C-alpha positions in Angstrom: -47.4 -22.7 51.4 -45.6 -26.1 51.8 -41.8 -26.4 51.6 -42.5 -28.6 48.3 -44.4 -25.8 46.7 -41.9 -23.3 47.8 -39.2 -25.2 46.3 -40.9 -25.8 43.1 -41.5 -22.1 42.8 -37.9 -21.0 43.7 -36.7 -23.5 41.0 -38.9 -21.9 38.4 -37.7 -18.4 39.5 -34.2 -19.5 39.4 -34.7 -21.4 35.8 -36.1 -18.1 34.6 -33.3 -16.0 35.9 -30.8 -18.3 34.2 -32.8 -18.1 31.1 -32.7 -14.4 31.1 -29.2 -14.5 31.7 -28.4 -16.9 28.9 -31.0 -14.9 26.5 -29.2 -11.4 27.5 -25.7 -13.0 27.1 -26.4 -14.9 23.8 -25.7 -12.3 21.2 -22.7 -10.9 23.0 -21.2 -14.4 23.4 -21.6 -15.0 19.8 -20.1 -11.8 18.8 -17.2 -12.8 21.2 -16.8 -16.3 19.4 -16.6 -15.0 15.9 -13.4 -15.4 14.1 -11.2 -12.2 13.9 -9.4 -11.3 10.6 -6.3 -9.1 11.3 -5.4 -6.8 8.2 -2.1 -4.7 8.0 -2.5 -2.3 5.2 -1.5 1.3 3.9 -3.6 3.9 5.5 -6.9 4.7 3.9 -6.4 2.1 1.4 -9.3 0.1 1.6 -13.3 1.1 1.4 -14.7 0.5 4.9 -17.9 -0.7 3.3 -16.0 -3.6 1.8 -14.8 -4.7 5.4 -18.5 -4.3 6.4 -19.6 -6.6 3.6 -17.2 -9.3 4.3 -17.9 -9.4 8.0 -21.5 -9.6 7.3 -21.1 -12.4 4.7 -18.4 -14.7 6.6 -19.9 -13.8 10.2 -16.5 -12.5 11.3 -14.8 -9.5 12.7 -12.2 -7.6 10.8 -9.5 -5.5 12.8 -7.3 -3.2 10.6 -3.9 -1.7 11.6 -1.8 0.7 9.3 1.6 1.5 8.1 3.0 4.4 5.9 5.8 2.7 4.2 7.1 -0.6 3.1 10.1 -0.7 5.5 7.9 0.0 8.3 5.7 -2.9 7.3 8.8 -5.2 6.8 10.2 -4.2 10.5 6.8 -4.8 12.0 6.6 -8.4 10.6 10.2 -9.2 11.5 9.4 -8.1 15.1 6.7 -10.6 15.4 3.9 -9.2 13.1 3.9 -12.3 11.2 2.1 -14.2 14.1 -0.4 -11.0 14.4 -1.6 -10.5 11.1 -3.7 -12.5 8.6 -3.4 -10.5 5.5 -0.6 -7.7 4.5 -0.4 -5.7 1.6 3.4 -5.1 0.5 4.5 -3.6 -2.9 5.7 -5.8 -5.4 9.7 -5.6 -4.9 9.0 -6.3 -1.0 7.3 -9.6 -1.7 10.9 -11.5 -2.6 12.4 -9.9 0.7 9.4 -11.2 2.7 9.7 -14.8 1.0 13.6 -15.0 1.7 13.0 -13.9 5.2 10.4 -16.4 5.8 7.7 -14.0 6.6 4.9 -15.2 4.1 3.5 -18.6 3.2 2.5 -20.2 -0.1 -1.3 -19.6 -1.3 -3.8 -22.2 -1.7 -5.0 -21.4 -5.2 -8.1 -23.6 -4.9 -9.4 -21.3 -2.0 -8.9 -18.2 -4.4 -10.7 -19.3 -7.6 -11.3 -15.4 -8.5 -7.7 -15.4 -9.4 -8.9 -15.9 -12.8 -10.6 -12.5 -12.8 -7.0 -10.8 -13.1 -5.5 -9.6 -16.1 -3.0 -11.7 -17.9 -0.1 -9.0 -17.3 -0.7 -9.2 -13.6 -0.3 -13.0 -13.6 3.0 -14.8 -13.0 5.0 -11.6 -12.3 9.0 -11.8 -11.9 8.6 -10.8 -8.5 6.7 -13.9 -7.7 6.6 -16.5 -10.2 3.4 -18.6 -10.6 1.5 -16.3 -8.1 2.6 -18.5 -5.5 2.9 -16.0 -2.4 1.1 -12.9 -3.5 -1.8 -11.6 -5.4 -2.3 -8.1 -7.0 -4.3 -5.6 -5.1 -3.9 -2.2 -6.8 -1.3 -0.8 -9.1 0.1 2.7 -10.4 3.3 4.8 -10.5 5.5 7.1 -8.7 6.1 10.6 -9.9 6.8 14.4 -8.7 3.9 16.8 -7.7 4.8 20.2 -7.7 3.1 23.9 -7.2 3.3 25.6 -10.5 3.1 28.9 -8.7 6.2 28.4 -6.9 8.2 26.4 -9.6 8.0 28.1 -12.8 8.7 26.6 -16.3 9.5 23.2 -14.8 10.8 20.4 -17.1 9.0 17.0 -16.9 12.1 15.8 -15.3 13.6 14.7 -11.9 15.5 18.0 -12.3 12.6 19.7 -10.6 13.9 17.6 -7.6 17.8 17.1 -8.2 18.9 20.1 -9.9 19.4 23.0 -7.4 19.3 25.7 -10.0 15.6 24.6 -10.9 14.3 25.0 -7.4 17.0 27.0 -5.5 14.5 28.4 -2.6 11.5 26.3 -2.2 11.2 23.6 0.3 11.0 20.0 -1.0 10.4 16.4 0.2 11.7 13.0 -0.9 10.4 9.7 -0.2 11.6 7.5 2.7 12.0 4.5 0.6 15.8 3.4 -0.1 15.3 1.7 -3.7 12.7 4.1 -4.7 14.9 7.1 -4.4 18.1 5.3 -5.5 16.1 4.7 -8.7 15.1 8.1 -9.1 18.6 9.5 -8.8 20.1 6.8 -11.0 17.3 7.7 -13.6 18.4 11.4 -13.3 22.1 10.5 -13.7 21.3 8.6 -17.0 21.6 4.9 -15.5 17.8 4.3 -15.8 15.5 3.7 -12.9 16.3 -0.1 -12.7 20.0 0.5 -12.2 21.7 -2.2 -10.3 25.3 -2.6 -9.0 27.3 -1.0 -6.3 28.9 1.7 -8.6 25.5 3.1 -9.8 24.0 2.8 -6.1 26.9 4.7 -4.6 26.8 7.5 -7.4 23.1 7.8 -6.7 23.6 8.1 -3.0 26.0 10.9 -3.6 23.3 12.9 -5.3 20.8 12.1 -2.8 23.1 13.4 0.0 23.8 16.4 -2.0 20.2 16.9 -2.5 19.4 16.4 1.3 22.0 18.9 2.5 20.6 21.7 0.7 18.9 24.2 2.8 15.5 23.9 1.3 15.2 20.1 1.9 12.1 19.6 4.1 12.8 15.7 5.1 11.9 12.2 3.9 8.0 11.9 3.9 6.1 8.4 4.3 2.9 7.9 2.6 0.6 10.8 1.7 1.9 13.6 3.9 3.7 15.3 1.0 0.4 16.0 -0.5 -0.9 17.6 2.7 2.3 19.6 2.7 1.7 20.6 -1.0 -2.0 21.7 0.0 -0.6 23.6 2.9 2.3 25.2 1.1 4.9 23.9 3.4 6.6 22.2 0.3 6.6 23.2 -3.2 7.6 19.6 -4.6 7.6 16.0 -3.5 7.9 12.4 -4.6 4.3 10.8 -4.3 2.0 8.3 -6.1 -0.4 8.9 -9.0 -3.6 7.6 -7.3 -3.2 9.6 -4.0 -2.5 12.8 -6.0 -5.8 12.2 -8.0 -7.8 11.4 -4.8 -6.7 14.4 -2.8 -7.3 16.6 -5.8 -10.7 15.1 -6.3 -11.7 15.7 -2.6 -10.2 19.2 -2.6 -10.0 20.8 -6.0 -9.3 24.1 -4.9 -6.3 23.2 -2.6 -5.0 21.4 -5.5 -5.8 23.8 -8.3 -2.2 24.9 -8.8 -0.4 21.4 -8.1 0.5 19.2 -11.0 1.6 15.4 -11.3 4.1 14.3 -13.6 6.0 11.0 -14.7 9.7 12.1 -15.1 10.9 11.5 -18.8 14.0 9.8 -17.3 12.0 7.0 -16.0 10.1 6.1 -12.8 8.5 3.3 -10.6 5.7 1.3 -11.9 4.4 -0.7 -9.0 1.9 -3.2 -7.8 0.5 -3.6 -4.1 -0.2 -7.0 -3.5 -2.0 -9.1 -0.8 0.1 -11.9 1.2 -0.7 -14.1 4.1 2.1 -14.0 6.6 3.8 -17.2 7.5 2.5 -17.8 11.1 -1.0 -16.0 10.3 -3.6 -17.0 12.8 -6.4 -17.6 10.5 -4.9 -18.5 6.9 -8.2 -20.0 5.7 -10.1 -16.9 6.4 -7.4 -14.8 4.8 -7.7 -16.6 1.7 -11.4 -16.2 1.9 -10.8 -12.5 2.3 -8.3 -12.5 -0.8 -10.8 -14.3 -2.8 -13.6 -11.8 -1.9 -11.5 -8.7 -2.7 -11.0 -10.4 -6.1 -14.7 -10.4 -7.0 -15.6 -8.1 -9.9 -18.0 -5.9 -8.0 -15.5 -5.6 -4.9 -12.5 -4.9 -7.1 -14.6 -2.1 -8.9 -15.8 -0.8 -5.6 -12.0 -0.6 -4.1 -10.7 1.2 -7.1 -13.6 3.6 -7.3 -13.1 4.6 -3.9 -9.3 4.8 -3.9 -8.7 6.3 -7.2 -6.3 3.8 -8.2 -6.3 1.3 -11.2 -7.2 -2.2 -10.7 -5.6 -5.3 -11.9 -9.0 -6.9 -12.0 -10.0 -7.4 -15.6 -13.6 -8.4 -14.5 -14.0 -5.2 -12.6 -13.3 -2.9 -15.5 -17.0 -2.5 -16.7 -17.9 -1.4 -13.3 -15.1 1.5 -12.9 -15.5 5.2 -13.1 -14.6 6.6 -16.3 -12.3 9.0 -14.8 -9.9 6.2 -14.0 -9.3 5.0 -17.3 -6.9 7.8 -18.1 -4.2 9.9 -16.4 -3.3 10.5 -13.8 -4.7 7.2 -12.5 -4.0 5.1 -15.7 -0.8 6.0 -17.5 -0.8 6.8 -21.0 1.1 4.4 -23.4 3.8 7.0 -23.6 4.2 7.1 -19.7 4.2 3.6 -19.5 7.1 3.3 -21.8 9.3 4.8 -19.2 7.7 3.2 -16.0 9.6 0.2 -14.5 9.2 -2.3 -11.8 11.7 -1.6 -8.8 14.5 -4.2 -9.3 14.6 -7.3 -7.1 17.9 -7.4 -5.0 18.7 -9.6 -2.2 21.5 -10.9 0.1 24.8 -8.8 0.0 23.2 -6.2 -2.5 20.4 -5.5 -0.3 22.7 -5.2 2.6 24.8 -2.7 0.7 21.9 -0.7 -0.2 20.4 -0.5 3.3 24.0 0.4 4.5 24.1 3.1 2.0 20.6 4.3 3.1 21.5 4.3 6.6 24.6 6.4 6.1 22.6 8.8 4.2 19.9 9.2 6.6 22.7 9.8 9.4 24.4 12.6 7.7 
């Protein structure tokens, strides 16, 4: 074998090895080069199949992180999360706070044509005029869930929580959200859920403190743990959300056989969870594509059918489960009459509320 032939053979062998190496690395390299969309959402609030469908259609990777409360989400964004996440899902009354704090960017409506699928009543809301920063995702209400075996003859009232004579012994839990709980206390005191002003807030905080100091207070719960506590029997009453209650009851009817959900007659929270793009989002264009994808009629229905929450998407209505059209998922007309958006507060008033809440938690 001559040196020339030997060199040629080695050249062929080396080319083959390089080719094999490139072939083997190709798919992995392609996967590594895919854009990555980072979502920051409430736990268990998105159908994984929707994520998979978006990844497949847009040839991207989606990474999800979770939070259990609006305050937790807000604190994470202030600590640099606005540079880490592409889409976040705050509740309506947190949208103005995020705008004021410079944590979100205006939306490019040209990239979100499916905004036209939304019901008119969810367009141009007071918390975000002209839908400039946010897009509705799901909506519902906040109420009380209680064990009918342990709390007898309960009224449809916040009294189940705040009147010690209604529940002198059974453990109970409150939500870990300042404005939500102050609104509930205000409603019980006759000032209405939408109460504002330092006089009303201070009076409500005193009621919350007295309630917290009762021996059967079990703590401030974030997210859905209160429903799990109700199912286990570790609490007899707690503040929770209508869709979560329905979802848990549907998944485990026996555990929730004796648990009832009510919208207190004095008034409670009507909320909309939204989608926003953080100010420093790594992939804002991809984020807009995701929001537009969620607003498709079929995807909107798929999310609500899985989450057991009402959708603001009018185009999705024909594909929704019939069970979502009535209570507890969709409030009755009578219930809607006593449901209100949490008031928008900012500046010194917000600082005052946060100070009140901090004092309440520390005592």
